[in-house]
Phi, psi and omega in degrees: 000130180282167178300316180297317179296318179296316178300315180297319178297315180296318178300315180298313182295319180296322181295341180271351184273132179246359181281107185299318181298318179294318179295322177296321178296317176299318179298319178299316178298314181295320179298324182288340181259004182295139177282346184279132176259011181275128179269122179266123180248146176289160177302325180294315180293318178302316179298316180298320180295315180298315179298316180297319178299319178296319179297320178296316179300329180271001180079016182270068179205166177237131179289146185301317180301316179297316181295317178298320178297315179297318180295316179299315179297318180296318180294325180289338179284339183287000000 
C-alpha cells in the first residue's frame, strides 16, 4: 500500500467515526506529529499577549520574588 493509498483510506475511515473523544485523541496524535513548529493562537490569546506586553512596558506588574515574599508573610500571619 502506498503512502497516498494509506492516507486516503485513513481519511475515509476517520470520516465514518462519530465518537468525539476518539476524534480528539486522533487529533492529539496528529498534532504531535505535525512538521510545523508554528504556534497558532486564537485572536483572544493574541490580544491578551499584546495587552500584557503593554502593561509590562508601563511597569504594571509584580516580580515573582516580591509576590512570593508577600504570600509567605501573609501565610505566616495566619
